[in-house]
C-alpha positions, 0 to 999 in steps of 0.5 A: 128286564123290560117289555115295551117301557115298562120294568118287569123284576124276575124272581125266584118264588122262596115258597113255591117251585118257580119263579114269578114277574112283578109289572104294573099292580099284575104278577104273573108264576112260571115255571121258568124264567121265560115262561113268567116273561111271557105269561107277563107279556100276554096280561099287559097286553088283555090290560093294554086293550080294556084300556083302549076299549074303554076309549 
């Protein structure tokens, strides 16, 4: 899966209930694949805002 130009890996967690998404040193969890992916979008948006603010 991709968000913008970034590759996102979504996988089922073995030791917990639900799914996780991994991208650009971010790890998010959700009860479904879509929820984990939505949370990843928000995490990447926060990071982008912080990077733009520093410049």
